N, C-alpha and C positions, 0 to 999 in steps of 0.2 A: 750644134743640136744633139749630136751623139752623146756628148758629155752630159748635157742636161737630161737626156733620156736615161742614162745609166745612174746618174747621181740623184735625180729627183723623181722622175715619173715612175720608174720601176719600183723603187722603195715605197712610194706613196700607194701605188697600186697594190703591192703586197700587203701593206698595212690594212688597207680598206677591205681587201678580199679576206684576209685572216679574221678581221673583226666581224665580217659578215658570216663567215663559216663557223666560228667557234660556238656561238650561241645555238646554232642548229645542231652541231655535234653534241653539245651538252644535252639538248632536248632528246635526241635519238638515244644517247647512252643511258639517260635516266629512264626513258620509256621502256627500253629493252633490259633495264637493270644490269647494265654492263659497267658497274661502278667499282671504284677501288675501296675495299673495306680495310680499315686500319688493323694492324697487327702489332705484335710486341715490339717491333723495331721501327714502326711508323712514327713520323713526326706530326701527324695529323690525327684528330680524334673523331672526325665525322666522315661518313661515307661520301666519297667525292668522285665525280666523273673523271675519267682519264682519256687517253687516246687523242689528246689535243694535237698530236703530231700529224693526224690526218689532214689538218688544214695546211701544215707545212708541205706535205707531199703534193697536195693539189696545187698549191702556189708555185712550187718550184717546177713542177711539170709544165704548167702553163707558161711560166717565165722562160723556159727553154725555147719556146716559139719565138719570143721577142729577142732572145740572146743569140739566136742562130747566126745572125749576120756578123757577129764578132767571133764566132767559133771557126777560126781559120784552119784548124787541124782536126776537125770532127771529134773533139774531146767528148762532146755530149754523148756520142754513141757508146763510149766506154763508161760514162758516168751513170747513165740511165739504168742499165741492168743491175749494177751493184746497188744503186740507190733503191731500186724496186725490191730487191731481195731483202735489204735492211728494213724497209718499210713493212714488208709482209711478216718477217720474223719478229719485228717489234710489236706488230699488231697481234700476232699469235701469242706472244709472251704476255701481253696485256690481258688477253682473254683467258688463256690457260698457260700457266707457268711452264717454260721450257727448261730443259736441263742445260747446264753450262756447256756440255759437249755439243749439243745441238746448236746453241748460239755460236760457239767458236767455229764450228764447221761452216755455218752459213756466212759468218764474217769473212772467213778465208776465201770462200767462193766469190763473195762480193768484191773483195780486194783484188782477186786474180783478174776479174773483168777489167778493172781500172789499170792495173799494172801491165796488162798486155799492150797498152797503148805506148808508142815510142816517146811521147812527150812526158811520160811519167817515169822515165828511166833516169836514174841518178848516176851520172858518169864521174862526178868529181865532188869533193867537199871544199874545193877552192882554197886549200891550204889550212883548213881548220885542224889545229894541233899537228900541223905538218903533213896532213893527209890530202893528197890531190886525186889522182886517178884511182878509180875503184874497179875491182874485179866484177864483171857483169853478174856473175852468180851471187857473189857476196852483196852486191848492190841490191839485187832483187830481194834477197832474204832480209836485208836491212830495211828496205821499204815496206815489206810485208809486216815485220815486227813493229815498226813505227805506226803503221796504220791500225793494227790490232790494239796497240797500247792506247792510241788516241780515242778510238771508238769506245773502248771499255772505260777509259778514264772519264769521258764526258757522260757516259751512261751512269756511272757510279756517283757523280756529283749531283745528279738530279734527286735530291733528298728532302729539300724544304722549299717552301713557296718562294719563288723569285730568283733562286740561286742560279739554276741552269740558264734562265733567260738573261740575267744580268751578266754572267760570265760569257755567255754566247754573244751578247751585244758588244762587249769589249773585244773579244777575240776577232769577231767579224769586222769590227771597225779598223783594227790594225791590219788585218789581212787585206781588207778592201783598199786601204790607203797604199799599202805596198804594191799590190797588183795594179792599182790605178797608175801609180807613178812609173811602174815598169811597162805600162802600155798593154798589160794582159787584161783586156776589158771584159772577157768572158767571166773570169773569176772575180774581178772587181764588181761587176754587175751582180753576180751570184751572192757575193758578200753583202752588198747593200740591200738586196732583196730579202735575205735572211734577217737583216737588221729590222726591216719593216715588219716581217712576220713576227719576230720575237718581241718587238715593241707592242704590237697589238695583243699578242698572247699574254704578255706580262700583266697587262691591265686586268685580264680575266683571272690569271693565276693568283693574284694577290687580292682579288675581290672577295668579299664575304658573302655576297648574294649569288654570284654567278661564277663560282670557282671551278676550275678545271686543271688537271695535271697534263703535261705533255706525254707522260708515260714512256715506255720503251719505244713506242711508235715514233715519238718525236726525238728522244735523246739518241737513239741508235742511228736514226737518219741524219741528224745534225752531226753526230760524231763521225759518220762516214764522210760527209762533206768537208768537215775540218781536216780529216785525215787526207783526203784527196788534195785539198789546198796545200797542206804541208808538203806532200810529195812533189807537187808541181813547183813549189817554191824551191825546194832542194834541187830540183832538176833544171832550174834556171841557168842559162848560159852566162858566162862571166860578163859579157858586154851589157846585159840587162841589169846586173847587180851594180855595175859601175854608176848607174844613174840614180841610185837610191840613197846616196849620202853616207852610208856606213861601209866599213871595211868588209869586203865580200867574205872573208874567212870567218866572220862573226855570225853569219846567217844561221847556222844551227843553234847557237845560243840565243839569238833573237827569237827564233821560233819557239824554243823551249821556254823562254820567259813569257811569251804571249800565252802559252798553254800551261803556265806554271802551276796554277791551282789544281786543275783536274789531274795533271800528271803527278804532282807532289802528293796529293791526297791519296791517289791510287797506290803509289809506291809505299807510302807511310802505312796505310791500312793493311796492305799485304804483309809488310814486315811485322806489324803487331800481331796479325793472325798466325803467321808462321812461328813467331816467338812463343805463342800459346799452344803450339802444336795443333793448330786448326788448319783447315783448307784455306788457301788464299782467296777462294771464291765464296766462302761461307758468309752469310749476311750477319751484320752486327750493327752496333751504334758507336763505332770508333772513328767515324769520319770527322773531319775538322768542323763541319757545320753542326754535327751532333754535339761535339765538345763545347762549342760556343753556346749552343742553345741549352744544353743540360747543365753545364757548370756555371755559366754566367747568367743564365735565365734570360737570354736575349730573345726577342721575337724573331720570327723567320725573316721578316723584311730587314730588320736591323742587322742580323747576321749576314744576310745576302749582300747588303750594302757595304759592310765592313770587309768582307772577303773580296767583293768587287773592287773596292778602293785599294786594297793591298795589291791585287792583280794589276790594276792600272798604274800604281806607283812603281811597282817592280819593273814592269816592261818599259815604262818611260825612262827609268834610270838606266836600264841595260841598253836601250836604244841610244840614249845620249852618250854613254861611255863607249858604245861600239863605233862611234865616229872617229875616235882617236886611239883607242886601246886595241891591241892585237889579241887574238883569241886566247892565248895562254893566260895573260893577265886578267882578261875579262872573265874567263872561267873561274879564276880565283875569287873574283868579286861575286860572281854568281853563286858559288858554293858557300861563300861567307854569308850571303843574304839568306840562303836556304837554312844554313846552320843556326843563324840568329832567329829565324822564324820558328824553327824546331824547338829552340830553347824557350821561346815565348809560349808556345803551346804546352810544353812540359811544365812551365811555371804556372800556367792557368790551371792545369789539371792538378798539380801538387797543392797549390794554394787552396783550391776548393776542398781537396781531401783533408788538408790540415784544419780547415774551418769546421768540417764535419766532425773531426776527432775532438776538437775543443768543445763543440756543442754537445757531443755525447758525454764527455767528461763532466761538463757542467750539470747535465741532467742527472748523472750518477751522484754527484755531490748533493744536489737538491733532494 
């Protein structure tokens, strides 16, 4: 009964509650004129309600009541304060834009609440690249950096219709499966609940008549939950990892592959900005989804599906190889896949540029 509860009832309840809440949030946002007006770097042309993440927050807070019986270590007590701070900061940023410093400070405070719990302490990397036991202070710093990277990576990928929801569904599906097989039912249930929320939200996000964005209210909240799940996975004892079918030392690469698109896109964008002597936090249209939309003239939905398919295929390949490849060889495959993807993106950008040059030359001849 407990398995049916976590796998079926809670996700369906989250779907129905989100589907019920989102139209009402749209109505309030429109009535109060709290809409997202397009600007020079926007991928939408119409004034659109945002703050869809309010529905996520309500759903997850209610769900904690039903998940309490599988919370054997009172993890919820450390999750709720951080989650609430992220929600408030995201809401504030949707209403009045916050500075990067204010966001980062709030994110650090949120992470500290979580990392104060002993179940989120990373003691070992289980032999990844020969690394076993970690210094407690180094481990804490590593966990904080990882959390901040994931929160901001997911926040940055929310740029076109459907993308954040589709990537979120894929990531939560893999996390949910891993936690479920490991018997960590609190985080398995939380993963499946977010899948229900995102499925309902996606229908509204890609709608033409009843569109809404999750905004920073949603993306920062989800980013925090994904970051928390990542740290909890890395903190798993070896005996739990033995039940998952892959070599335990490959866990960091498996997690990186699950989150590959948000993390890769963030790193790539920051490198591009720094190469142009700009702040790594300065807004622009250099994200992967912008490249596909602008250069290939793909719709938001097609771009989101293509990027989701890549994420799904990449993590499936890494998961398969992780059952018999050790971390060093798997890392080589991982880096090769990233390099190949980078070359494909460079080719798309160059091919489009070449086409524009030829078109201009033809115009001059005419």
